[in-house]
mmCIF file of the N, C-alpha and C atoms, coordinates in Angstrom:
data_MODEL
# 
_entry.id   MODEL 
# 
loop_
_atom_site.group_PDB 
_atom_site.id 
_atom_site.type_symbol 
_atom_site.label_atom_id 
_atom_site.label_alt_id 
_atom_site.label_comp_id 
_atom_site.label_asym_id 
_atom_site.label_entity_id 
_atom_site.label_seq_id 
_atom_site.pdbx_PDB_ins_code 
_atom_site.Cartn_x 
_atom_site.Cartn_y 
_atom_site.Cartn_z 
_atom_site.occupancy 
_atom_site.B_iso_or_equiv 
_atom_site.pdbx_formal_charge 
_atom_site.auth_seq_id 
_atom_site.auth_comp_id 
_atom_site.auth_asym_id 
_atom_site.auth_atom_id 
_atom_site.pdbx_PDB_model_num 
ATOM 1   N N  . MET A 1 1  ? 83.107  34.004 244.244 1.00 0.00 ? 1  MET A N  1 
ATOM 2   C CA . MET A 1 1  ? 82.824  34.982 245.161 1.00 0.00 ? 1  MET A CA 1 
ATOM 3   C C  . MET A 1 1  ? 83.302  34.644 246.582 1.00 0.00 ? 1  MET A C  1 
ATOM 4   N N  . GLU A 1 2  ? 83.333  33.169 246.892 1.00 0.00 ? 2  GLU A N  1 
ATOM 5   C CA . GLU A 1 2  ? 83.720  32.865 248.326 1.00 0.00 ? 2  GLU A CA 1 
ATOM 6   C C  . GLU A 1 2  ? 85.222  33.093 248.287 1.00 0.00 ? 2  GLU A C  1 
ATOM 7   N N  . VAL A 1 3  ? 86.096  32.723 247.013 1.00 0.00 ? 3  VAL A N  1 
ATOM 8   C CA . VAL A 1 3  ? 87.132  32.759 247.093 1.00 0.00 ? 3  VAL A CA 1 
ATOM 9   C C  . VAL A 1 3  ? 87.703  34.092 247.339 1.00 0.00 ? 3  VAL A C  1 
ATOM 10  N N  . ILE A 1 4  ? 87.069  35.290 246.714 1.00 0.00 ? 4  ILE A N  1 
ATOM 11  C CA . ILE A 1 4  ? 87.482  36.674 246.932 1.00 0.00 ? 4  ILE A CA 1 
ATOM 12  C C  . ILE A 1 4  ? 87.255  37.099 248.412 1.00 0.00 ? 4  ILE A C  1 
ATOM 13  N N  . LEU A 1 5  ? 86.080  36.900 248.925 1.00 0.00 ? 5  LEU A N  1 
ATOM 14  C CA . LEU A 1 5  ? 85.841  37.172 250.122 1.00 0.00 ? 5  LEU A CA 1 
ATOM 15  C C  . LEU A 1 5  ? 86.730  36.446 251.213 1.00 0.00 ? 5  LEU A C  1 
ATOM 16  N N  . GLY A 1 6  ? 87.415  35.010 250.893 1.00 0.00 ? 6  GLY A N  1 
ATOM 17  C CA . GLY A 1 6  ? 88.189  34.538 251.712 1.00 0.00 ? 6  GLY A CA 1 
ATOM 18  C C  . GLY A 1 6  ? 89.605  35.214 251.620 1.00 0.00 ? 6  GLY A C  1 
ATOM 19  N N  . LEU A 1 7  ? 90.140  35.601 250.409 1.00 0.00 ? 7  LEU A N  1 
ATOM 20  C CA . LEU A 1 7  ? 91.394  36.358 250.419 1.00 0.00 ? 7  LEU A CA 1 
ATOM 21  C C  . LEU A 1 7  ? 91.174  37.647 251.072 1.00 0.00 ? 7  LEU A C  1 
ATOM 22  N N  . VAL A 1 8  ? 90.170  38.261 250.921 1.00 0.00 ? 8  VAL A N  1 
ATOM 23  C CA . VAL A 1 8  ? 89.969  39.672 251.670 1.00 0.00 ? 8  VAL A CA 1 
ATOM 24  C C  . VAL A 1 8  ? 89.931  39.505 253.271 1.00 0.00 ? 8  VAL A C  1 
ATOM 25  N N  . VAL A 1 9  ? 89.321  38.455 253.726 1.00 0.00 ? 9  VAL A N  1 
ATOM 26  C CA . VAL A 1 9  ? 89.580  38.089 255.131 1.00 0.00 ? 9  VAL A CA 1 
ATOM 27  C C  . VAL A 1 9  ? 90.962  37.755 255.632 1.00 0.00 ? 9  VAL A C  1 
ATOM 28  N N  . LEU A 1 10 ? 91.634  36.975 254.644 1.00 0.00 ? 10 LEU A N  1 
ATOM 29  C CA . LEU A 1 10 ? 93.246  36.593 255.026 1.00 0.00 ? 10 LEU A CA 1 
ATOM 30  C C  . LEU A 1 10 ? 93.906  37.860 254.988 1.00 0.00 ? 10 LEU A C  1 
ATOM 31  N N  . ALA A 1 11 ? 93.843  38.651 253.982 1.00 0.00 ? 11 ALA A N  1 
ATOM 32  C CA . ALA A 1 11 ? 94.600  39.718 253.870 1.00 0.00 ? 11 ALA A CA 1 
ATOM 33  C C  . ALA A 1 11 ? 94.397  40.639 255.223 1.00 0.00 ? 11 ALA A C  1 
ATOM 34  N N  . LEU A 1 12 ? 93.035  40.924 255.628 1.00 0.00 ? 12 LEU A N  1 
ATOM 35  C CA . LEU A 1 12 ? 92.875  41.804 256.789 1.00 0.00 ? 12 LEU A CA 1 
ATOM 36  C C  . LEU A 1 12 ? 93.271  41.051 258.006 1.00 0.00 ? 12 LEU A C  1 
ATOM 37  N N  . ASP A 1 13 ? 93.435  39.770 258.198 1.00 0.00 ? 13 ASP A N  1 
ATOM 38  C CA . ASP A 1 13 ? 93.993  39.138 259.355 1.00 0.00 ? 13 ASP A CA 1 
ATOM 39  C C  . ASP A 1 13 ? 95.239  39.232 259.428 1.00 0.00 ? 13 ASP A C  1 
ATOM 40  N N  . ILE A 1 14 ? 96.008  39.083 258.347 1.00 0.00 ? 14 ILE A N  1 
ATOM 41  C CA . ILE A 1 14 ? 97.691  39.468 258.162 1.00 0.00 ? 14 ILE A CA 1 
ATOM 42  C C  . ILE A 1 14 ? 97.858  40.556 258.655 1.00 0.00 ? 14 ILE A C  1 
ATOM 43  N N  . TRP A 1 15 ? 97.095  41.686 258.031 1.00 0.00 ? 15 TRP A N  1 
ATOM 44  C CA . TRP A 1 15 ? 97.489  43.048 258.402 1.00 0.00 ? 15 TRP A CA 1 
ATOM 45  C C  . TRP A 1 15 ? 97.215  43.259 259.813 1.00 0.00 ? 15 TRP A C  1 
ATOM 46  N N  . ALA A 1 16 ? 96.222  42.683 260.347 1.00 0.00 ? 16 ALA A N  1 
ATOM 47  C CA . ALA A 1 16 ? 95.643  42.648 261.912 1.00 0.00 ? 16 ALA A CA 1 
ATOM 48  C C  . ALA A 1 16 ? 96.957  42.092 262.741 1.00 0.00 ? 16 ALA A C  1 
ATOM 49  N N  . ILE A 1 17 ? 97.572  41.019 262.494 1.00 0.00 ? 17 ILE A N  1 
ATOM 50  C CA . ILE A 1 17 ? 98.580  40.255 263.130 1.00 0.00 ? 17 ILE A CA 1 
ATOM 51  C C  . ILE A 1 17 ? 99.863  41.086 262.940 1.00 0.00 ? 17 ILE A C  1 
ATOM 52  N N  . MET A 1 18 ? 100.088 41.711 262.000 1.00 0.00 ? 18 MET A N  1 
ATOM 53  C CA . MET A 1 18 ? 101.464 42.457 261.804 1.00 0.00 ? 18 MET A CA 1 
ATOM 54  C C  . MET A 1 18 ? 101.167 43.734 262.653 1.00 0.00 ? 18 MET A C  1 
ATOM 55  N N  . ASN A 1 19 ? 100.138 44.414 262.740 1.00 0.00 ? 19 ASN A N  1 
ATOM 56  C CA . ASN A 1 19 ? 99.887  45.682 263.685 1.00 0.00 ? 19 ASN A CA 1 
ATOM 57  C C  . ASN A 1 19 ? 100.088 44.925 265.128 1.00 0.00 ? 19 ASN A C  1 
ATOM 58  N N  . ILE A 1 20 ? 99.438  43.877 265.600 1.00 0.00 ? 20 ILE A N  1 
ATOM 59  C CA . ILE A 1 20 ? 99.721  43.394 266.893 1.00 0.00 ? 20 ILE A CA 1 
ATOM 60  C C  . ILE A 1 20 ? 101.103 43.056 267.255 1.00 0.00 ? 20 ILE A C  1 
ATOM 61  N N  . VAL A 1 21 ? 101.746 42.476 266.441 1.00 0.00 ? 21 VAL A N  1 
ATOM 62  C CA . VAL A 1 21 ? 103.353 42.160 266.380 1.00 0.00 ? 21 VAL A CA 1 
ATOM 63  C C  . VAL A 1 21 ? 103.960 43.582 266.707 1.00 0.00 ? 21 VAL A C  1 
ATOM 64  N N  . SER A 1 22 ? 103.745 44.389 266.039 1.00 0.00 ? 22 SER A N  1 
ATOM 65  C CA . SER A 1 22 ? 104.478 45.934 266.016 1.00 0.00 ? 22 SER A CA 1 
ATOM 66  C C  . SER A 1 22 ? 103.775 46.757 267.317 1.00 0.00 ? 22 SER A C  1 
ATOM 67  N N  . SER A 1 23 ? 103.019 46.256 267.939 1.00 0.00 ? 23 SER A N  1 
ATOM 68  C CA . SER A 1 23 ? 102.261 47.401 269.016 1.00 0.00 ? 23 SER A CA 1 
ATOM 69  C C  . SER A 1 23 ? 102.972 47.200 270.160 1.00 0.00 ? 23 SER A C  1 
ATOM 70  N N  . PRO A 1 24 ? 102.938 48.251 271.184 1.00 0.00 ? 24 PRO A N  1 
ATOM 71  C CA . PRO A 1 24 ? 103.747 48.103 272.359 1.00 0.00 ? 24 PRO A CA 1 
ATOM 72  C C  . PRO A 1 24 ? 103.165 47.410 273.374 1.00 0.00 ? 24 PRO A C  1 
ATOM 73  N N  . ALA A 1 25 ? 102.062 46.479 273.116 1.00 0.00 ? 25 ALA A N  1 
ATOM 74  C CA . ALA A 1 25 ? 101.419 45.841 274.071 1.00 0.00 ? 25 ALA A CA 1 
ATOM 75  C C  . ALA A 1 25 ? 102.410 44.776 274.597 1.00 0.00 ? 25 ALA A C  1 
ATOM 76  N N  . THR A 1 26 ? 102.025 44.066 275.619 1.00 0.00 ? 26 THR A N  1 
ATOM 77  C CA . THR A 1 26 ? 102.953 42.985 276.323 1.00 0.00 ? 26 THR A CA 1 
ATOM 78  C C  . THR A 1 26 ? 102.928 41.656 275.356 1.00 0.00 ? 26 THR A C  1 
ATOM 79  N N  . THR A 1 27 ? 103.828 40.965 275.665 1.00 0.00 ? 27 THR A N  1 
ATOM 80  C CA . THR A 1 27 ? 103.974 39.672 274.844 1.00 0.00 ? 27 THR A CA 1 
ATOM 81  C C  . THR A 1 27 ? 102.749 38.597 274.947 1.00 0.00 ? 27 THR A C  1 
ATOM 82  N N  . GLY A 1 28 ? 102.275 38.610 276.256 1.00 0.00 ? 28 GLY A N  1 
ATOM 83  C CA . GLY A 1 28 ? 101.117 37.696 276.549 1.00 0.00 ? 28 GLY A CA 1 
ATOM 84  C C  . GLY A 1 28 ? 99.933  38.430 275.817 1.00 0.00 ? 28 GLY A C  1 
ATOM 85  N N  . ALA A 1 29 ? 99.714  39.816 275.763 1.00 0.00 ? 29 ALA A N  1 
ATOM 86  C CA . ALA A 1 29 ? 98.403  40.246 275.186 1.00 0.00 ? 29 ALA A CA 1 
ATOM 87  C C  . ALA A 1 29 ? 98.666  40.040 273.765 1.00 0.00 ? 29 ALA A C  1 
ATOM 88  N N  . LYS A 1 30 ? 100.071 40.126 273.066 1.00 0.00 ? 30 LYS A N  1 
ATOM 89  C CA . LYS A 1 30 ? 100.313 39.983 271.576 1.00 0.00 ? 30 LYS A CA 1 
ATOM 90  C C  . LYS A 1 30 ? 99.686  38.783 271.240 1.00 0.00 ? 30 LYS A C  1 
ATOM 91  N N  . ILE A 1 31 ? 100.165 37.530 272.074 1.00 0.00 ? 31 ILE A N  1 
ATOM 92  C CA . ILE A 1 31 ? 99.906  36.137 271.831 1.00 0.00 ? 31 ILE A CA 1 
ATOM 93  C C  . ILE A 1 31 ? 98.337  35.987 271.740 1.00 0.00 ? 31 ILE A C  1 
ATOM 94  N N  . LEU A 1 32 ? 97.618  36.576 273.043 1.00 0.00 ? 32 LEU A N  1 
ATOM 95  C CA . LEU A 1 32 ? 96.368  36.372 273.051 1.00 0.00 ? 32 LEU A CA 1 
ATOM 96  C C  . LEU A 1 32 ? 95.467  37.145 271.794 1.00 0.00 ? 32 LEU A C  1 
ATOM 97  N N  . TRP A 1 33 ? 95.730  37.948 271.418 1.00 0.00 ? 33 TRP A N  1 
ATOM 98  C CA . TRP A 1 33 ? 95.087  38.871 270.350 1.00 0.00 ? 33 TRP A CA 1 
ATOM 99  C C  . TRP A 1 33 ? 95.549  38.036 269.055 1.00 0.00 ? 33 TRP A C  1 
ATOM 100 N N  . ALA A 1 34 ? 96.676  37.525 268.808 1.00 0.00 ? 34 ALA A N  1 
ATOM 101 C CA . ALA A 1 34 ? 96.929  36.826 267.528 1.00 0.00 ? 34 ALA A CA 1 
ATOM 102 C C  . ALA A 1 34 ? 96.212  35.412 267.450 1.00 0.00 ? 34 ALA A C  1 
ATOM 103 N N  . LEU A 1 35 ? 96.031  34.774 268.756 1.00 0.00 ? 35 LEU A N  1 
ATOM 104 C CA . LEU A 1 35 ? 95.284  33.413 268.831 1.00 0.00 ? 35 LEU A CA 1 
ATOM 105 C C  . LEU A 1 35 ? 93.649  33.711 268.659 1.00 0.00 ? 35 LEU A C  1 
ATOM 106 N N  . LEU A 1 36 ? 93.169  34.847 268.902 1.00 0.00 ? 36 LEU A N  1 
ATOM 107 C CA . LEU A 1 36 ? 91.845  35.210 268.887 1.00 0.00 ? 36 LEU A CA 1 
ATOM 108 C C  . LEU A 1 36 ? 91.527  35.402 267.294 1.00 0.00 ? 36 LEU A C  1 
ATOM 109 N N  . ILE A 1 37 ? 92.508  36.027 266.664 1.00 0.00 ? 37 ILE A N  1 
ATOM 110 C CA . ILE A 1 37 ? 92.409  36.111 265.091 1.00 0.00 ? 37 ILE A CA 1 
ATOM 111 C C  . ILE A 1 37 ? 92.610  35.009 264.258 1.00 0.00 ? 37 ILE A C  1 
ATOM 112 N N  . VAL A 1 38 ? 93.487  34.074 264.781 1.00 0.00 ? 38 VAL A N  1 
ATOM 113 C CA . VAL A 1 38 ? 93.713  32.899 264.062 1.00 0.00 ? 38 VAL A CA 1 
ATOM 114 C C  . VAL A 1 38 ? 92.532  31.942 264.221 1.00 0.00 ? 38 VAL A C  1 
ATOM 115 N N  . ILE A 1 39 ? 92.097  31.753 265.484 1.00 0.00 ? 39 ILE A N  1 
ATOM 116 C CA . ILE A 1 39 ? 90.985  30.758 265.874 1.00 0.00 ? 39 ILE A CA 1 
ATOM 117 C C  . ILE A 1 39 ? 89.494  31.073 265.052 1.00 0.00 ? 39 ILE A C  1 
ATOM 118 N N  . MET A 1 40 ? 89.220  32.750 265.368 1.00 0.00 ? 40 MET A N  1 
ATOM 119 C CA . MET A 1 40 ? 87.933  33.334 264.786 1.00 0.00 ? 40 MET A CA 1 
ATOM 120 C C  . MET A 1 40 ? 88.554  34.275 263.862 1.00 0.00 ? 40 MET A C  1 
ATOM 121 N N  . PRO A 1 41 ? 88.705  34.097 262.539 1.00 0.00 ? 41 PRO A N  1 
ATOM 122 C CA . PRO A 1 41 ? 89.172  35.110 261.732 1.00 0.00 ? 41 PRO A CA 1 
ATOM 123 C C  . PRO A 1 41 ? 88.470  36.190 261.376 1.00 0.00 ? 41 PRO A C  1 
ATOM 124 N N  . ILE A 1 42 ? 87.056  36.205 261.266 1.00 0.00 ? 42 ILE A N  1 
ATOM 125 C CA . ILE A 1 42 ? 86.236  37.352 260.917 1.00 0.00 ? 42 ILE A CA 1 
ATOM 126 C C  . ILE A 1 42 ? 85.905  37.927 262.463 1.00 0.00 ? 42 ILE A C  1 
ATOM 127 N N  . LEU A 1 43 ? 85.388  37.353 263.214 1.00 0.00 ? 43 LEU A N  1 
ATOM 128 C CA . LEU A 1 43 ? 84.914  37.651 264.561 1.00 0.00 ? 43 LEU A CA 1 
ATOM 129 C C  . LEU A 1 43 ? 86.006  38.315 265.330 1.00 0.00 ? 43 LEU A C  1 
ATOM 130 N N  . GLY A 1 44 ? 87.120  37.709 265.244 1.00 0.00 ? 44 GLY A N  1 
ATOM 131 C CA . GLY A 1 44 ? 88.205  38.106 266.046 1.00 0.00 ? 44 GLY A CA 1 
ATOM 132 C C  . GLY A 1 44 ? 89.017  39.370 265.512 1.00 0.00 ? 44 GLY A C  1 
ATOM 133 N N  . PHE A 1 45 ? 89.098  39.327 264.132 1.00 0.00 ? 45 PHE A N  1 
ATOM 134 C CA . PHE A 1 45 ? 89.330  40.812 263.430 1.00 0.00 ? 45 PHE A CA 1 
ATOM 135 C C  . PHE A 1 45 ? 88.572  41.851 264.187 1.00 0.00 ? 45 PHE A C  1 
ATOM 136 N N  . ILE A 1 46 ? 87.378  41.966 264.094 1.00 0.00 ? 46 ILE A N  1 
ATOM 137 C CA . ILE A 1 46 ? 86.438  42.764 264.348 1.00 0.00 ? 46 ILE A CA 1 
ATOM 138 C C  . ILE A 1 46 ? 86.402  43.050 265.914 1.00 0.00 ? 46 ILE A C  1 
ATOM 139 N N  . ILE A 1 47 ? 86.895  42.273 266.725 1.00 0.00 ? 47 ILE A N  1 
ATOM 140 C CA . ILE A 1 47 ? 86.961  42.456 268.043 1.00 0.00 ? 47 ILE A CA 1 
ATOM 141 C C  . ILE A 1 47 ? 88.336  43.007 268.294 1.00 0.00 ? 47 ILE A C  1 
ATOM 142 N N  . TRP A 1 48 ? 89.390  42.963 267.600 1.00 0.00 ? 48 TRP A N  1 
ATOM 143 C CA . TRP A 1 48 ? 90.607  43.521 267.461 1.00 0.00 ? 48 TRP A CA 1 
ATOM 144 C C  . TRP A 1 48 ? 90.434  44.944 267.032 1.00 0.00 ? 48 TRP A C  1 
ATOM 145 N N  . LEU A 1 49 ? 89.641  45.007 266.018 1.00 0.00 ? 49 LEU A N  1 
ATOM 146 C CA . LEU A 1 49 ? 89.470  46.265 265.451 1.00 0.00 ? 49 LEU A CA 1 
ATOM 147 C C  . LEU A 1 49 ? 89.023  47.579 266.544 1.00 0.00 ? 49 LEU A C  1 
ATOM 148 N N  . VAL A 1 50 ? 88.043  46.775 267.240 1.00 0.00 ? 50 VAL A N  1 
ATOM 149 C CA . VAL A 1 50 ? 87.381  47.830 268.086 1.00 0.00 ? 50 VAL A CA 1 
ATOM 150 C C  . VAL A 1 50 ? 87.849  47.846 269.433 1.00 0.00 ? 50 VAL A C  1 
ATOM 151 N N  . ALA A 1 51 ? 88.797  46.754 269.887 1.00 0.00 ? 51 ALA A N  1 
ATOM 152 C CA . ALA A 1 51 ? 89.315  46.903 271.346 1.00 0.00 ? 51 ALA A CA 1 
ATOM 153 C C  . ALA A 1 51 ? 90.814  46.540 271.498 1.00 0.00 ? 51 ALA A C  1 
ATOM 154 N N  . GLY A 1 52 ? 91.237  46.266 270.227 1.00 0.00 ? 52 GLY A N  1 
ATOM 155 C CA . GLY A 1 52 ? 92.671  45.903 270.156 1.00 0.00 ? 52 GLY A CA 1 
ATOM 156 C C  . GLY A 1 52 ? 93.529  47.008 270.806 1.00 0.00 ? 52 GLY A C  1 
ATOM 157 N N  . PRO A 1 53 ? 94.960  46.386 270.843 1.00 0.00 ? 53 PRO A N  1 
ATOM 158 C CA . PRO A 1 53 ? 95.851  47.568 271.398 1.00 0.00 ? 53 PRO A CA 1 
ATOM 159 C C  . PRO A 1 53 ? 96.027  48.776 270.239 1.00 0.00 ? 53 PRO A C  1 
ATOM 160 N N  . ARG A 1 54 ? 96.255  49.655 270.755 1.00 0.00 ? 54 ARG A N  1 
ATOM 161 C CA . ARG A 1 54 ? 96.680  50.829 270.015 1.00 0.00 ? 54 ARG A CA 1 
ATOM 162 C C  . ARG A 1 54 ? 97.904  51.270 269.958 1.00 0.00 ? 54 ARG A C  1 
ATOM 163 N N  . ARG A 1 55 ? 98.395  51.999 269.087 1.00 0.00 ? 55 ARG A N  1 
ATOM 164 C CA . ARG A 1 55 ? 99.651  52.790 269.131 1.00 0.00 ? 55 ARG A CA 1 
ATOM 165 C C  . ARG A 1 55 ? 99.362  54.072 269.679 1.00 0.00 ? 55 ARG A C  1 
ATOM 166 N N  . ALA A 1 56 ? 100.159 54.813 270.234 1.00 0.00 ? 56 ALA A N  1 
ATOM 167 C CA . ALA A 1 56 ? 100.272 56.244 270.853 1.00 0.00 ? 56 ALA A CA 1 
ATOM 168 C C  . ALA A 1 56 ? 100.256 57.174 269.624 1.00 0.00 ? 56 ALA A C  1 
ATOM 169 N N  . VAL A 1 57 ? 99.347  57.952 269.414 1.00 0.00 ? 57 VAL A N  1 
ATOM 170 C CA . VAL A 1 57 ? 99.306  59.012 268.590 1.00 0.00 ? 57 VAL A CA 1 
ATOM 171 C C  . VAL A 1 57 ? 99.917  60.360 268.858 1.00 0.00 ? 57 VAL A C  1 
ATOM 172 N N  . ALA A 1 58 ? 100.988 60.658 268.176 1.00 0.00 ? 58 ALA A N  1 
ATOM 173 C CA . ALA A 1 58 ? 101.590 61.709 268.434 1.00 0.00 ? 58 ALA A CA 1 
ATOM 174 C C  . ALA A 1 58 ? 100.801 63.207 268.524 1.00 0.00 ? 58 ALA A C  1 
ATOM 175 N N  . ALA A 1 59 ? 100.819 63.948 269.131 1.00 0.00 ? 59 ALA A N  1 
ATOM 176 C CA . ALA A 1 59 ? 100.169 65.142 269.220 1.00 0.00 ? 59 ALA A CA 1 
ATOM 177 C C  . ALA A 1 59 ? 100.680 66.096 268.300 1.00 0.00 ? 59 ALA A C  1 
ATOM 178 N N  . LEU A 1 60 ? 99.820  66.757 267.289 1.00 0.00 ? 60 LEU A N  1 
ATOM 179 C CA . LEU A 1 60 ? 100.689 67.730 266.502 1.00 0.00 ? 60 LEU A CA 1 
ATOM 180 C C  . LEU A 1 60 ? 100.444 69.220 267.050 1.00 0.00 ? 60 LEU A C  1 
# 
């Protein structure tokens, strides 16, 4: 069970870091967000999910 939970956390962290890298945020902000996720995988992901850099959503 721990292995599955670990793989889920790893997959979510990789997804978050990929989104951070492709975001329009400054380089410094990207580095700080990525470090937060690497240092604290679960809590960092949750914080990024709530307060991380967002992409501009096109109006329809």
